[in-house]
C-alpha atoms as one frame of an Amber mdcrd trajectory, in Angstrom:
protein
 122.644 113.887  41.923 123.766 116.694  44.323 122.899 117.738  47.924 120.144
 120.423  47.577 118.578 122.923  50.245 115.211 124.439  50.381 114.275 127.658
  52.624 110.753 128.978  53.539 109.646 131.586  51.150 108.675 133.677  54.203
 112.303 134.740  54.781 114.893 136.420  53.040 118.226 134.863  53.463 121.769
 136.061  53.212 125.017 134.505  54.982 122.873 132.363  57.389 120.953 135.314
  58.529 117.191 135.071  58.059 114.820 137.961  57.989 110.993 137.384  58.313
 108.733 138.686  55.539 105.562 137.181  56.684 104.009 136.248  59.927 102.791
 132.562  60.517 103.064 129.923  63.014 105.795 127.447  61.570 108.543 128.497
  59.391 110.954 126.234  57.314 114.337 126.957  58.221 115.835 124.561  55.836
 115.491 121.198  54.273 118.563 119.289  53.222 118.498 116.708  50.614 121.099
 113.984  50.608 120.807 111.902  47.531 120.490 108.165  47.632 123.403 107.027
  45.793 124.551 104.265  48.187 122.852 101.810  50.452 121.853 103.186  53.730
 123.531 101.640  56.942 123.410 103.980  59.823 122.088 107.498  60.867 121.914
 109.423  64.169 121.083 112.933  65.690 123.893 113.323  68.394 122.805 111.777
  71.604 119.093 112.284  70.506 118.164 109.445  67.864 119.816 106.559  66.462
 118.816 104.002  63.483 120.231 101.270  61.413 117.190 100.607  59.456 115.059
 103.601  58.764 115.637 107.341  58.495 112.599 108.507  60.256 112.247 110.341
  63.531 109.851 107.956  65.172 109.839 106.799  68.771 106.831 104.394  68.889
 109.274 101.428  69.558 110.229 102.983  72.868 108.207 101.604  75.904 108.345
 104.252  78.889 105.584 103.490  81.638 104.957 105.434  84.837 106.768 106.473
  87.087 109.718 106.640  84.572 107.701 109.278  82.545 107.895 111.597  85.501
 111.810 112.017  85.496 112.142 115.700  84.006 111.493 119.363  84.821 110.989
 120.478  81.285 109.848 118.665  78.023 109.259 120.491  74.828 106.671 118.163
  73.378 106.884 116.639  69.878 104.774 118.741  67.219 103.365 117.859  63.838
 104.328 120.549  61.439 102.794 120.477  57.943 101.952 116.659  58.574 105.335
 115.866  59.547 106.325 114.393  63.137 108.998 116.874  64.589 111.067 117.017
  67.774 112.884 119.677  69.602 116.475 120.244  69.180 116.553 120.660  72.999
 117.237 116.811  73.229 120.489 116.946  71.123 123.805 116.752  72.786 126.270
 117.042  69.871 124.346 119.047  67.404 125.176 116.950  64.427 123.061 114.687
  62.329 125.150 111.764  60.968 124.050 109.906  57.524 126.102 106.863  56.796
 125.784 105.410  53.473 127.735 102.336  52.315 130.874 104.163  51.349 130.325
 107.723  52.493 129.299 109.694  55.560 127.591 113.148  55.779 128.042 115.333
  58.939 125.296 117.951  59.135 126.195 120.569  61.668 123.509 122.764  62.837
 122.689 125.230  65.452 120.565 123.692  68.389 119.220 127.066  69.673 118.326
 130.159  67.846 118.565 133.579  69.408 115.480 135.788  68.349 114.394 138.849
  70.181 116.496 138.170  73.188 114.676 134.784  73.585 116.317 131.278  73.081
 114.121 129.308  70.515 114.871 125.601  69.866 114.463 124.406  66.268 112.189
 121.383  65.718 113.807 118.636  63.445 112.077 116.275  60.906 113.696 113.333
  59.125 112.194 111.418  56.155 113.325 108.987  53.634 112.120 109.832  50.070
 112.382 107.721  46.914 115.465 109.264  45.848 117.022 111.131  48.876 117.271
 111.385  52.714 115.727 114.511  54.038 116.774 116.624  57.175 114.202 119.546
  57.859 114.621 122.210  60.629 111.808 124.140  61.370 110.995 127.508  63.743
 107.726 127.281  65.478 106.214 130.469  66.983 103.948 128.293  69.076 104.499
 124.815  70.755 103.680 122.798  73.991 106.111 122.782  77.057 105.534 120.488
  80.135 107.192 121.526  83.090 107.585 120.707  86.911 109.755 121.548  90.016
 110.812 118.286  91.067 112.801 116.097  88.752 111.438 112.726  90.394 107.876
 112.105  90.347 105.143 114.686  91.021 102.944 116.060  88.236 103.810 118.224
  85.256 101.958 121.217  83.908 101.558 121.787  80.274 101.857 125.443  78.931
 101.804 126.919  75.580 104.992 128.684  74.487 104.322 131.763  72.261 107.117
 133.585  70.380 106.155 136.973  68.690 107.779 137.068  65.512 107.038 139.958
  63.170 108.092 141.008  59.711 111.689 142.524  59.494 112.628 140.313  62.742
 116.111 138.622  62.016 118.196 135.955  63.311 121.089 133.547  62.383 120.701
 129.839  61.831 123.733 127.886  60.579 124.144 124.478  58.996 127.288 122.969
  57.275 127.532 119.880  55.362 130.846 117.907  55.397 131.499 114.543  53.776
 133.705 111.866  55.312 134.463 108.365  54.710 132.966 107.059  57.789 130.895
 108.143  60.834 133.576 107.466  63.329 135.991 109.723  61.375 133.252 112.581
  61.107 132.784 112.579  64.946 136.120 112.363  65.874 136.829 115.303  63.627
 133.896 117.249  64.983 134.866 116.429  68.655 138.415 117.731  68.041 137.213
 120.872  66.524 134.889 121.765  69.283 137.666 120.892  71.786 140.100 123.477
  70.163 137.424 126.205  70.695 136.551 125.312  74.196 139.384 123.566  76.024
 141.503 124.703  79.006 145.182 124.164  79.558 144.679 123.177  83.109 142.307
 121.639  85.603 140.098 124.132  87.389 139.944 121.901  90.583 142.768 120.206
  92.328 142.060 116.328  91.840 143.710 115.538  95.423 141.389 117.995  97.062
 138.412 116.870  95.122 139.198 113.315  96.261 139.701 114.104  99.831 136.573
 116.222  99.973 134.556 113.562  98.432 135.822 111.006 100.706 134.762 113.253
 103.696 131.214 113.263 102.080 131.112 109.627 102.299 130.703 109.942 106.270
 127.256 111.394 105.365 126.265 107.863 104.081 128.279 105.492 106.245 126.397
 103.159 108.487 129.089 101.975 111.145 126.744  99.357 112.910 125.808  97.834
 109.408 129.091  98.391 107.622 127.099  99.653 104.558 127.022 103.025 102.662
 123.401 104.031 102.595 122.379 105.637  99.133 120.687 109.020  98.650 121.641
 111.192 101.638 119.445 114.407 101.626 121.778 117.331 100.277 120.718 120.185
 102.541 119.708 118.000 105.699 120.275 114.833 107.661 118.542 111.720 106.445
 117.984 109.711 103.489 115.675 109.648 100.539 113.503 106.428 100.495 115.623
 105.281 103.438 112.407 103.606 104.975 112.479 100.917 102.310 115.693 100.874
 100.528 118.934 101.292 102.090 122.026 100.352 100.114 122.665  99.104  96.539
 124.745  95.991  96.661 126.443  96.412  93.155 128.031 100.011  94.331 129.008
  98.216  97.516 131.115  95.830  95.627 132.678  98.880  93.636 133.499 100.598
  96.765 135.155  97.549  98.150 137.266  97.225  95.125 138.094 100.880  94.910
 138.686 101.381  98.627 141.109  98.534  98.828 142.912  99.749  95.932 143.184
 103.232  97.322 144.191 102.180 100.466 147.292 100.430  99.146 148.318 103.977
  97.556 147.365 106.016 100.400 147.477 104.014 103.562 144.337 105.948 104.727
 142.982 103.973 107.562 139.467 105.137 106.985 139.595 103.472 103.577 140.937
 100.227 105.425 138.243 100.203 107.977 135.519 100.764 105.257 137.229  97.994
 103.223 137.040  95.502 106.146 133.459  96.222 106.767 132.399  95.890 103.223
 134.337  92.639 103.086 132.229  91.250 106.088 129.020  92.427 104.237 129.507
  90.277 101.200 129.762  87.214 103.538 126.369  87.756 104.964 124.120  85.011
 103.934 120.942  87.032 103.663 122.410  89.043 100.745 122.307  86.230  98.315
 119.662  83.435  97.295 119.396  80.540  95.037 117.500  80.808  91.815 113.819
  80.027  92.130 112.757  80.053  88.564 115.917  80.013  86.106 119.467  79.413
  86.469 122.238  77.682  88.475 124.165  78.761  91.332 123.362  81.918  93.700
 122.211  85.247  93.064 123.169  88.301  94.732 120.242  90.604  95.912 120.697
  94.115  94.323 119.262  95.910  97.174 119.311  95.945 101.033 116.835  96.932
 103.507 117.569  97.572 107.267 115.978  95.205 109.657 115.847  94.760 113.278
 118.547  92.014 113.017 120.647  93.593 110.461 120.611  93.780 106.569 118.416
  91.888 104.365 118.649  91.659 100.721 115.864  91.863  98.220 115.513  92.561
  94.340 114.856  96.145  93.104 111.577  97.476  94.253 110.621  94.077  95.658
 109.750  92.995  92.059 111.748  89.762  92.240 113.900  90.675  89.101 117.411
  89.756  89.189 118.843  92.173  86.857 122.234  92.504  85.009 122.502  96.131
  84.586 124.353  97.032  87.970 123.553  93.511  89.176 125.289  90.082  89.303
 128.154  90.604  87.035 129.138  93.988  88.545 129.385  92.343  91.630 131.423
  89.436  90.612 133.839  91.601  88.710 134.777  94.113  91.600 134.772  91.186
  94.121 137.323  89.376  91.982 139.371  92.586  91.820 139.270  92.915  95.548
 140.116  89.181  96.201 143.433  89.686  93.964 144.463  92.008  96.811 143.132
  90.175  99.715 142.110  86.520  99.138 139.342  84.969 100.944 138.284  81.222
 100.201 134.641  81.958 101.326 134.001  84.964  99.271 135.787  83.394  96.385
 133.514  80.324  96.370 130.418  82.505  96.589 131.539  84.658  93.528 132.209
  81.240  91.578 128.496  80.073  92.333 127.370  83.431  91.240 129.364  83.319
  87.947 127.722  79.648  87.227 124.266  81.797  87.452 125.878  84.155  84.938
 127.028  81.302  82.606 123.457  79.512  82.924 121.457  82.398  81.737 123.421
  83.476  78.739 121.196  83.736  75.439 121.833  81.720  72.402 123.338  84.562
  70.257 125.488  85.554  73.413 123.984  88.286  75.043 122.247  88.400  78.563
 118.746  89.545  79.157 117.745  92.891  81.150 116.405  90.725  84.090 114.914
  87.638  85.219 112.142  87.484  87.581 112.901  84.898  90.234 110.858  85.895
  93.009 108.139  88.591  94.324 104.407  89.352  93.392 104.998  93.080  92.542
 105.279  94.045  89.022 108.256  96.476  88.162 107.403  97.236  84.486 104.697
  95.853  82.274 107.362  94.560  79.773 108.798  91.099  80.065 112.255  91.967
  80.704 113.651  88.443  80.310 113.002  88.918  76.549 114.805  92.141  76.365
 118.504  92.209  75.703 120.730  94.491  77.819 123.806  95.819  76.079 125.415
  97.247  79.439 124.399  93.893  81.133 126.078  91.577  78.451 129.075  93.887
  78.744 129.526  93.764  82.626 128.676  89.921  82.339 131.617  89.598  79.727
 133.933  91.485  82.203 133.036  89.270  85.227 133.626  85.793  83.148 136.801
  87.071  81.629 138.137  88.000  85.272 136.429  84.683  86.559 138.676  82.956
  83.799 141.790  84.346  85.292 140.872  83.323  88.813 139.233  79.877  88.360
 140.916  78.849  84.991 137.361  77.663  83.793 137.275  77.590  79.838 133.551
  77.819  79.834 133.794  81.299  81.445 136.254  82.370  78.609 134.015  80.866
  75.908 130.916  82.580  77.111 132.821  85.882  77.494 134.073  85.773  74.028
 130.544  84.868  72.677 129.264  87.980  74.450 132.023  90.023  73.042 130.910
  88.731  69.487 127.341  89.875  70.096 128.653  93.373  70.995 131.058  93.707
  67.998 129.384  96.354  65.679 131.002  99.026  63.592 127.618 100.812  63.699
 126.683 100.267  67.371 123.207 101.325  69.129 123.130 100.670  72.621 120.112
  99.663  74.691 118.493  98.683  78.101 121.602  99.455  80.231 119.387 101.301
  82.754 116.112 100.174  84.683 114.590 103.614  84.523 114.480 104.753  80.816
 112.638 103.260  78.094 112.838  99.842  76.877 114.568  99.933  73.546 115.521
 103.583  73.908 118.852 104.347  72.401 121.561 105.187  75.345 125.122 105.222
  75.951 125.289 104.118  79.590 126.105 100.569  78.267 128.773 101.742  76.032
 130.972 102.718  79.163 130.929  99.034  80.155 131.269  97.936  76.542 134.508
  99.833  76.220 135.950  98.491  79.485 134.926  94.806  78.397 136.834  95.213
  74.924 139.719  96.632  77.089 139.669  93.699  79.276 139.788  91.232  76.438
 142.524  93.326  74.538 144.767  93.170  77.614 144.157  89.392  78.084 144.391
  88.460  74.365 146.383  91.319  72.632 144.125  91.079  69.746 143.777  94.327
  67.807 140.085  93.695  66.932 139.353  94.129  70.646 141.173  97.463  70.926
 139.434  98.788  67.783 136.117  97.916  69.127 136.794  99.881  72.400 137.755
 102.815  70.188 134.715 102.360  68.192 132.509 102.438  71.378 134.519 105.305
  72.795 133.654 107.282  69.543 130.016 106.194  70.021 129.935 108.046  73.433
 131.280 111.194  72.033 127.816 112.727  70.602 126.410 112.046  73.919 128.588
 114.819  75.285 126.798 118.319  75.266 128.689 120.528  72.862 126.419 123.384
  72.976 125.180 126.148  75.418 122.097 128.457  75.457 121.876 131.989  76.835
 121.376 130.663  80.458 122.057 126.962  80.303 125.673 125.866  80.204 125.485
 122.101  78.843 128.904 121.998  77.260 131.046 119.207  78.125 128.737 117.230
  80.182 128.061 113.538  79.443 124.432 112.601  79.480 123.916 109.057  77.984
 120.116 109.048  77.778 118.469 110.057  74.523 115.019 111.278  75.426 113.296
 109.883  78.703 115.418 111.797  81.484 116.464 114.570  79.215 117.453 117.374
  79.148 119.671 116.903  82.084 123.355 116.921  83.136 124.612 113.693  84.409
 127.650 114.023  86.882 127.888 110.463  87.831 128.271 109.207  84.214 130.490
 112.038  83.361 132.811 111.088  86.288 132.724 107.492  85.165 133.506 108.095
  81.484 136.557 110.017  82.623 138.402 107.060  83.993 137.098 104.814  80.932
 138.692 107.334  78.437 141.871 107.433  80.705 142.241 103.786  80.558 141.477
 103.540  76.729 144.204 106.184  76.257 146.575 104.268  78.143 146.818 102.153
  74.618 145.774 104.783  72.066 148.177 107.582  73.660 146.225 110.399  71.985
 146.414 113.956  73.429 142.779 114.235  72.255 141.423 112.048  75.115 143.688
 113.639  77.732 142.337 117.080  76.799 138.720 115.784  76.702 139.173 114.450
  80.208 140.302 117.813  81.526 137.170 119.577  80.351 134.840 116.833  81.499
 136.578 116.895  84.918 136.404 120.882  84.937 132.441 120.596  84.391 131.728
 117.770  86.448 133.464 119.334  89.680 131.465 122.666  89.115 128.388 120.614
  90.457 130.108 119.304  93.611 128.031 120.048  96.689 129.095 122.123  99.565
 129.635 118.924 101.339 131.991 117.405  98.822 129.456 115.019  97.365 127.905
 114.695  94.129 124.164 114.557  93.241 123.119 112.101  90.263 121.422 114.638
  87.959 121.219 118.412  87.463 118.174 119.446  85.875 117.110 122.714  84.099
 114.916 125.292  85.886 112.774 126.243  82.943 115.440 127.715  80.407 117.047
 130.138  83.005 119.456 127.754  84.843 120.069 124.544  86.563 119.310 123.042
  89.996 120.647 119.829  91.691 118.468 116.967  92.834 117.580 117.426  96.389
 119.813 114.310  97.311 123.473 113.311  96.511 124.018 109.900  95.498 126.652
 107.895  97.222 127.899 106.034  94.119 128.175 109.225  92.254 130.502 110.763
  94.938 132.574 107.529  94.829 132.984 107.791  91.070 133.799 111.379  91.401
 136.806 110.142  93.733 137.889 107.610  91.050 137.807 110.134  88.358 139.994
 112.620  90.495 142.332 109.647  91.407 142.644 108.994  87.628 143.652 112.531
  86.850 146.198 112.948  89.619 149.609 113.426  88.167 151.109 112.136  91.571
 149.619 109.347  93.729 147.164 110.558  96.317 148.935 110.359  99.743 147.398
 111.059 103.263 148.024 114.523 104.460 151.036 114.613 106.931 150.374 115.897
 110.262 152.307 118.763 111.504 155.154 117.247 113.721 154.884 118.788 117.166
 156.701 118.221 120.311 155.150 114.837 121.534 156.228 115.489 125.110 156.810
 118.585 126.732 158.138 118.605 130.366 156.575 122.203 130.811 153.082 121.016
 130.534 151.504 118.776 132.959 148.175 116.947 132.733 146.526 116.608 136.291
 143.150 114.707 136.927 140.806 115.938 139.654 137.865 113.826 139.565 136.466
 113.984 136.161 138.124 117.335 135.430 141.356 117.624 133.379 143.841 120.611
 134.468 146.522 121.435 132.053 149.354 123.010 134.008 152.407 124.990 133.257
 154.675 125.150 136.377 151.677 124.202 138.444 149.698 127.136 136.995 146.480
 126.180 135.119 146.479 126.923 131.371 142.873 125.527 130.833 140.644 122.937
 132.152 138.232 120.276 130.787 135.232 118.911 132.594 134.773 115.399 131.042
 131.346 114.989 132.805 130.023 117.902 130.708 132.348 117.254 127.549 133.468
 120.877 127.797 136.420 123.128 128.117 135.454 125.251 130.990 138.173 127.841
 131.164 141.152 129.118 129.302 143.733 131.053 131.395 143.544 134.356 129.452
 140.242 134.226 127.869 136.558 135.046 128.930 134.351 132.264 128.232 130.714
 132.173 129.205 129.138 129.179 130.843 129.087 127.397 127.497 132.829 127.240
 127.532 133.886 125.071 124.510 131.367 122.226 124.084 128.907 120.207 121.803
 125.484 120.690 120.914 123.222 118.037 119.717 119.532 119.610 119.127 116.766
 117.461 118.094 118.629 114.168 118.123 116.749 112.184 120.823 113.349 113.636
 120.153 110.414 111.507 118.635 111.596 108.409 120.359 108.159 106.774 120.053
 108.069 107.207 116.416 111.585 105.542 116.383 110.818 102.824 118.303 107.751
 101.964 116.248 109.748 102.150 113.060 112.514 100.055 114.482 109.802  97.331
 115.400 108.281  97.447 111.784 111.711  97.195 110.196 111.827  94.175 107.750
 111.194  92.904 104.321 107.491  93.126 105.131 107.500  96.340 107.431 109.323
  98.301 104.728 105.977  98.488 102.851 104.340  99.968 106.091 106.944 102.534
 106.954 107.767 103.266 103.231 104.116 104.315 102.616 104.780 107.822 103.712
 106.958 108.080 100.549 103.577 107.574  98.529 103.354 111.559  98.866 106.015
 111.984  96.291 103.556 110.779  93.477 101.879 114.100  94.003 104.425 116.560
  95.357 107.458 115.123  93.827 110.406 114.127  95.739 111.484 116.980  97.918
 113.987 117.239 100.805 113.199 118.136 104.230 112.911 121.716 105.007 115.053
 122.989 107.884 114.838 125.853 110.210 117.061 128.740 109.511 117.168 129.352
 113.411 120.191 128.379 115.495 119.219 126.080 118.244 121.345 124.779 121.421
 120.768 121.740 123.290 124.024 121.247 124.961 125.439 117.639 125.317 126.239
 118.078 129.105 122.481 117.722 129.404 122.139 114.385 127.712 125.223 112.563
 129.073 124.479 109.336 130.781 128.004 108.294 131.476 131.707 109.724 131.270
 135.222 108.731 131.563 138.569 110.843 131.743 141.867 108.793 131.184 145.144
 110.440 131.095 147.300 108.176 128.821 150.810 110.161 128.890 152.507 113.011
 129.977 150.733 115.054 127.434 147.715 112.923 126.085 144.275 112.322 127.618
 141.105 110.806 126.334 137.448 111.637 127.389 134.568 109.361 126.669 131.199
 110.351 126.997 127.874 108.456 126.231 124.215 109.821 125.854 121.334 107.610
 124.819 122.128 108.053 120.991 125.751 109.379 120.898 129.210 108.089 121.878
 131.610 110.936 121.993 135.585 110.381 122.242 137.977 113.195 122.501 141.681
 112.528 122.128 143.481 115.479 123.526 147.305 116.066 122.816 149.182 118.969
 124.657 152.563 120.616 123.711 154.213 123.807 123.865 155.576 125.033 120.371
 156.833 128.769 119.889 155.628 130.157 123.282 152.118 128.780 122.626 150.211
 125.874 124.302 148.946 123.623 121.277 145.926 121.590 122.244 144.896 119.190
 119.279 141.640 117.791 119.886 140.704 114.680 117.638 136.940 114.341 118.074
 134.867 110.960 116.987 131.195 110.904 117.415 129.371 107.574 116.840 125.423
 107.752 116.347 124.572 104.611 118.208 120.977 104.188 116.984 119.052 104.039
 113.746 116.094 106.267 112.556 116.771 109.465 114.388 114.993 112.552 113.411
 116.029 114.405 110.135 115.311 117.848 111.788 118.478 117.811 113.930 121.138
 120.522 114.194 124.701 119.600 115.399 126.956 122.430 116.397 130.575 121.850
 117.807 132.643 123.247 118.770 130.344 125.908 120.593 132.391 128.525 122.036
 131.219 130.957 124.530 132.817 134.044 123.089 132.754 136.432 120.223 135.563
 136.101 117.648 138.016 139.010 117.013 138.709 137.791 113.450 138.708 134.896
 111.120 141.459 134.017 108.569 141.403 130.897 106.405 140.870 128.029 108.760
 141.272 129.882 112.017 139.034 131.997 114.310 140.940 134.211 116.787 139.428
 135.051 120.246 140.503 136.903 123.160 143.215 134.723 124.687 143.334 131.769
 122.113 142.392 130.685 118.527 140.640 127.675 117.234 141.937 126.157 113.913
 140.228 123.456 111.644 137.398 123.293 109.185 135.374 126.273 109.987 133.535
 126.528 106.757 130.214 126.294 108.258 130.749 129.182 111.005 127.786 130.302
 112.933 128.020 133.457 115.103 125.287 134.648 117.359 125.151 137.283 120.139
 126.020 134.604 122.864 128.187 132.141 121.202 130.279 131.173 118.050 129.808
 127.542 116.581 130.624 125.242 113.689 127.497 123.838 112.071 128.159 120.063
 111.611 124.720 119.168 110.648 125.807 118.096 107.124 129.158 116.639 108.100
 127.779 113.240 108.694 125.194 110.833 108.979 123.558 111.773 112.094 120.282
 109.648 111.513 121.257 106.037 110.806 124.541 105.108 112.909 126.978 107.414
 111.361 130.348 108.356 112.508 131.895 111.992 112.423 135.498 112.534 112.693
 136.987 116.112 113.146 140.135 117.721 114.332 140.542 120.947 115.927 143.487
 122.798 117.562 143.221 125.299 120.220 146.361 127.633 120.295 146.871 129.561
 123.695 149.618 132.076 123.519 151.869 132.317 126.610 152.747 135.359 128.446
 156.275 136.701 127.504 158.727 135.399 130.024 159.161 138.277 132.118 155.343
 138.391 132.932 154.007 136.096 135.673 151.106 133.978 134.991 148.076 134.922
 136.895
């Protein structure tokens, strides 16, 4: 038997060009028949459908309840064509169909989108096993159903009918090619390398060090300095947090941050990273963040979420359902805490991790895997499925990693044995991953788990030096390749974005997972040493960095707006931003080091600082150059400048409003109260999750009107500190003055602490606010008559009466955030022959 093809009689066909001869609803583009000459072992459509036991495009075994059915912006619904169940090619990532027989693999490459009459049309695909063949059919449909909505999270979708007017003599191209290989791995690697040759760039389009630095700055938007935690989901275009009334931070990702920050601090000596590390260290010693098993298992269980209470942070299980989950749960926390403890030993934390590892050991299943979740407490139901009966491939890999790391720390043979048993379960030459995420279908093929599995096999290889472990890491890495988009439509640039979900939250771009897989490929290639993986990482990095927000942070998902373009989720995800930093650090050719400050004259005998009450006078030869009024947190005058009464000051508009609402919310904060204050989020079920709408108007509420207490301290001949406090803000300005090249240089290191929680989201923060109009702006400097201001001026605001930098998105202004900024004022001195007046 040979491979045969059939094309609809309503076309004429020549060199992959189709010309319509008859008008109808559905056209058969092509049926490809692969003869059954060997036993079937594995088949998939790239990143869309996977099976080891049947060649049929069926999805009946995927369980996807509400609200997970609402995570989309566009769906092309399945269609029955000529009594055949068909699915749109819009769900495919690498547009190939793999049919792996016992000794032969067939790769069918196809066009996932057809250009017809200046419209993009996605063909439908049907798979079926016949008595003597495996058939792959592609259909062009002129009518089908689309379901769309504006919000990607929650909300209601609307069904519409898509119609394409196709007439006789219309023509288009549709390509398919069939190539024979020995194995699916050989086929996929060959296809990926071919695609890379046509698309790759020789260099990175974004500097990794700059990406790292900007992303680190974006983390201030999530940091709560009073609780020492990073709040998930900051709104992208306003202060505040999505679902912040109920869920606060994710403990597994706090452990990842503790691991990463402590490592990066060793490399960079960045004190912010060190301070964050110390705070996160204390977080994991909080007894309210773990519990003992109530129904199954030994040891202790880390809670996987935190909520803000009146007394601090309290832990709870995801959505208060009582499920102790393994994906992103126990093992992830233990693995990263053990990495941290190698750098900074702590006996108390070490024993907590050991007790948690006992829980992981006690819940391993007989075949070596771990369940998706075990319900330990709580009365709410997360999903209708019994998750303790569902195996998580990603959770198994994470458990293996934690136990292998635990073995090296505690020398406990039972940990090593359990880990190797878990690896034996995962060892599969034809892998399909399931249940690595909570929010997708049960038994829905995915590749999220595969990233953890690659790392688990690499952990084992680096401990045992067994080539089998490295071979399996490569197999799973090859498995991830078809989950990388490798096609574009006219208006949707999908290419080189990793999206490890087959259907439920698809189509979508996944910046977090793309950043995550970069560091995994890099680690794998430390052993494989193949240029392909380096080149692929460059493409992935180029594409993921194109989705960085103006703040430097990263949204978790990018969704299509119809078929015309993409839009980001209305919030950033803190763990996505951190993984972006990790990918940037991975691709840096040189170690990331802190920016060196310009060395200026530390002491100048020509500049004198004088204190008069709470006014600081900066003098040269007893002549005032400029003055600062600490009681108003304001530079009131500059010698040669014309400043209005605003001077150079600070504005916190809307920060201290809605005080009664804030007090009520804080009284309710707790494990029970979170249901009450979180009830307002129920509206999203109808409207979809939307960010707050901010006014485009510019508002001033000068800080001088809010100050309760102030202090001025002259620290040395040329340095001074100003401290001001209001009911919700603590402002510290460290001033350093020097003379460099006939100019007075005033460095202002500004730190603002928000000293409360639950402040309004409709704040507007401006500083410095300068009571003058600029003459010009160049790069990072604004020039005024008599002085210039240098620093981050990317959010410059100009009105008729003042110039300001909008800092509203620079930090966490609602929940005990910290903002750090540095600005330099340069005041040219008159020439020596001129007298200062």
